[in-house]
Every structure is written in structure tokens, then in C-alpha cells.
C-alpha positions in Angstrom: 77.3 43.7 42.8 74.8 43.8 45.7 72.8 46.9 46.2 71.8 47.7 49.8 70.4 50.9 51.4 68.6 51.6 54.6 66.7 54.8 55.4 64.9 55.7 58.7 62.0 58.0 58.5 60.5 59.5 61.8 57.0 60.4 61.7 55.9 63.8 62.9 53.2 64.2 65.7 49.8 64.9 64.1 46.9 66.4 66.0 45.5 63.0 66.4 48.8 61.7 68.2 48.9 65.0 70.5 45.1 64.5 71.4 45.6 60.8 72.3 48.7 61.8 74.5 46.6 64.5 76.1 43.9 62.0 76.8 46.2 59.5 78.4 47.8 62.0 80.7 44.5 63.5 81.8 43.1 59.9 82.6 46.4 59.1 84.3 46.0 62.3 86.5 42.4 61.3 87.3 43.1 57.7 88.2 46.1 59.0 90.3 43.8 61.1 92.5 41.3 58.0 92.6 43.9 55.8 93.8 45.4 58.2 96.4 42.2 59.4 97.9 39.9 56.4 97.6 41.8 53.3 97.2 44.5 54.2 99.7 41.8 54.7 102.3 40.1 51.4 101.7 43.0 49.0 101.0 46.1 50.7 102.6 49.1 52.8 101.2 51.3 50.0 100.1 48.8 48.5 97.7 47.7 52.1 96.4 51.5 52.8 95.8 51.8 49.6 93.7 48.8 50.6 91.8 50.3 53.9 91.1 53.5 52.5 89.9 51.5 50.2 87.6 49.5 53.2 86.4 52.6 55.3 85.7 54.3 52.5 83.8 51.2 51.7 81.7 50.8 55.5 80.8 54.5 55.6 79.8 54.1 52.6 77.5 51.0 54.1 75.9 52.8 57.5 75.4 55.8 55.8 73.7 53.5 54.1 71.3 53.0 57.3 69.4 56.9 57.5 68.8 56.9 55.7 65.3 59.5 55.4 62.6 59.6 53.6 59.3 62.8 51.8 58.0 63.0 51.4 54.2 65.5 48.5 53.3 66.3 48.3 49.7 68.3 45.0 48.8 68.9 44.0 45.2 65.5 45.1 44.1 63.5 44.1 47.1 61.8 46.8 49.4 61.1 45.9 52.9 59.6 48.3 55.1 59.6 47.9 58.9 57.6 49.8 61.5 59.7 50.7 64.6 57.6 51.7 67.8 59.4 53.5 70.5 62.9 52.6 69.2 62.4 49.1 70.8 59.9 47.1 68.9 60.1 46.3 65.3 57.8 44.6 62.8 58.0 43.9 58.9 55.0 45.7 57.6 55.3 44.9 53.9 57.9 43.3 51.5 57.7 43.8 47.7 59.8 43.2 44.6 60.3 46.5 42.8 60.7 44.8 39.4 57.0 44.0 39.5 55.7 47.4 40.2 52.8 48.5 37.9 53.2 52.1 38.6 55.6 54.3 40.2 55.0 58.2 40.4 55.1 61.3 42.7 52.4 61.3 45.3 50.0 64.1 46.1 48.3 64.7 49.3 44.7 63.3 49.3 45.4 61.2 46.3 43.2 58.1 46.0 44.1 54.7 44.9 42.9 53.1 41.7 40.2 50.6 41.8 42.7 47.5 41.2 44.4 48.5 44.8 43.2 46.5 47.7 45.1 48.2 50.2 47.2 51.5 50.6 50.1 51.8 53.0 51.4 55.2 54.0 54.9 55.0 55.4 55.8 59.0 55.5 54.1 62.3 56.1 51.7 62.6 53.2 52.6 66.4 52.7 56.3 65.3 52.2 57.4 66.7 48.9 59.5 63.7 48.2 56.7 61.3 48.6 56.2 58.7 45.9 53.8 55.7 45.4 54.2 52.5 43.9 51.5 50.0 43.0 52.8 46.7 43.3 51.4 43.1 43.5 51.6 41.6 47.0 51.5 37.7 47.5 48.7 38.0 50.2 46.8 41.2 49.6 46.6 41.5 45.9 47.6 45.1 44.4 48.8 47.4 47.0 49.7 50.9 47.0 52.8 51.9 48.9 53.4 55.6 49.8 56.8 56.5 50.9 59.5 59.2 50.9 62.9 57.7 49.9 66.1 59.6 49.9 67.7 60.3 46.5 70.1 57.4 46.8 67.4 55.0 47.6 65.0 56.5 44.8 67.8 56.1 42.3 68.4 52.3 43.3 64.7 51.8 42.9 64.4 53.6 39.5 67.0 51.4 38.2 65.2 48.4 38.9 62.0 49.7 37.4 63.3 52.0 34.6 60.2 51.4 32.3 57.9 53.4 34.6 60.4 55.7 36.5 59.3 59.2 37.1 
């Protein structure tokens, strides 16, 4: 019987995200005044309006890049994690076989990866009480540490594949 689970985790805005959004809006406001008062006087109103439209569209796109979700896809022992930006762009970030995991345990904020880990991926809020980490070999990057917060049904399916090191 095939096992298939999906879970979407929406990232919460952090102080860094909010600061970036405020910076984008302030730059947008300043550039709007520059376009209206300076560019419109030199090249004319139609060209200035075209620039304003481009500025607004670009600002919107930059603001929407702060809307990030991760999708956990567990299929027959394989865990794939996709990054979804602004509900319009999807990219596979990592794909691993859970059966080859070297460690699987509860994650605590500020935890550092062991020396054998080449890269750490964090796919949830680090302060999430359901966060777990898995150290698993990756075909291109060596050992990686994946931090994620699966629901109970996904966690149970993963633990069935790796019972020897389950929490």
C-alpha cells in the first residue's frame, strides 16, 4: 500500500521580513515623489506614469516575495520539501530518503548542527514546539540537517520508515 501525505506550513513574518517590507515601501514612496516632481517635469507626464506603473508593479512583486510557505510531501519513505513563494512560484528545495536518516529527534531553538553536517535547512518556525530535525545523507551536499514541523500523521509515517531512531 502506498503512503502519501502533504502538509503546507506558512512561515510567519519575522522582524527581518517586516523591516524589509517597510524599506521597500519607503523606497517606493521616495521614488514616487522623484518621478512625479522631477522626471515628469523633464520628460513629460505619460513617461512618468509609465515609470510609476513599473515602480508599483516591482514593489508589489518584492513585497509578495516575503510570503513564503513550505510543502512537505511524504511518499513511500521519501520526503520532498518545496518552497512556495507568493502562492505562485514553487521550487523543490530538498528531497531525501527517510530510511537513510542517521538521526531524528526533537529540535530545540538555537541548536547547532554536528560537525558531520555540511548544510542546515530550516523549513518551519524555529520556536515551533513540534519542530524535529533529521540528519540525512544528500546525494549532492553530503550530510544535511533538515528542521521541519510535521503534523502527527506525517510524523507517524516518517517514524514507521525509521523505527530504529524514532523519538
